[in-house]
C-alpha positions, 0 to 999 in steps of 0.5 A, a space after each residue: 130812587 131806591 137805596 141801592 140806586 142811590 148808594 151805588 151811584 154816590 160811591 160810583 167814583 170811589 176807588 176799587 170794585 164797587 161790589 154788586 151784592 144786590 144781584 147775588 142776594 136777589 139771585 140767593 132770595 130766589 133761590 131760597 123761595 125755590 128751595 122751600 117749595 122743592 123741599 116740601 114737595 119732595 118730602 111729600 112725594 117720598 112720604 106718599 111713596 111709602 104708602 104701599 110699604 104699609 100694604 105689605 103683608 110682612 112686618 119688616 116691610 112695615 118697618 121700612 115704611 116707617 123708616 122713610 116717614 121718619 126720614 122725611 119727618 127729620 129732615 122736613 123738621 130740620 130743613 124747616 128750623 135751618 130756614 127759619 133761622 135764615 129768616 126772610 131775605 131783606 136786601 134793602 141795603 148793601 148790609 142787608 143783602 150781605 148779612 142775608 147772603 151770610 145767613 143762607 151760607 150758613 143755613 146751606 152748611 147746617 144743612 149738610 151736616 143735618 144730611 149727614 146724620 140723617 142719612 147716616 141713619 136711615 141707611 144703617 137702619 134700612 140697610 140692617 131692615 132690608 138685610 133681615 127682609 132678604 133673610 127672611 125671603 131667602 134672596 140670593 147673596 148678590 142681591 143682598 150685597 148690591 143692596 148693601 153697597 147701595 147703602 154704603 154708597 149713600 153713606 159715603 156720598 152724604 157723610 162727606 157732604 160738610 167736607 166738599 160743601 165746606 170747600 164751596 162755602 169757604 169760596 163764597 164766603 172769601 167774596 162775602 169778606 172781600 165785599 164787606 172789607 170794601 164797604 168798611 174801607 168805604 165807611 158804609 
């Protein structure tokens, strides 16, 4: 019998709701591993997609290629640092599971902040570079305005990420706090 099963059978008759943090911790553990693989795949694909920028004859297009690579490097480095801070998902006991879930929740909030600033830099520098490229090629004003609007939309969406993720995180943290309080009441 595992520690979880022993713990659950011992306290099954206890007052209050027996929290099943194990299922959530196992799910988040799988998400943690899947996220790592997904981010590496997406950053690799974005880096490979920048190759055509370096074959273009215009120097400004080369700058855009370097911006894409810088973006990928910044997001990749930040993501690795954040994932290492979360650590390996240890869910051998209820306390370890809750600790992992809280570390994971904190990491998700740090990723939202990272995305805010990296995308802001990318959109500002990318917006300037594309506008300079459009001026150089004499692109029509509607094309320039639409491109600029896309960059502004990107900034608005990503700059507010910590705010809207914070709303989600507060609900999840309240659930974790309720489970932790229950464990304290049971002297676990």
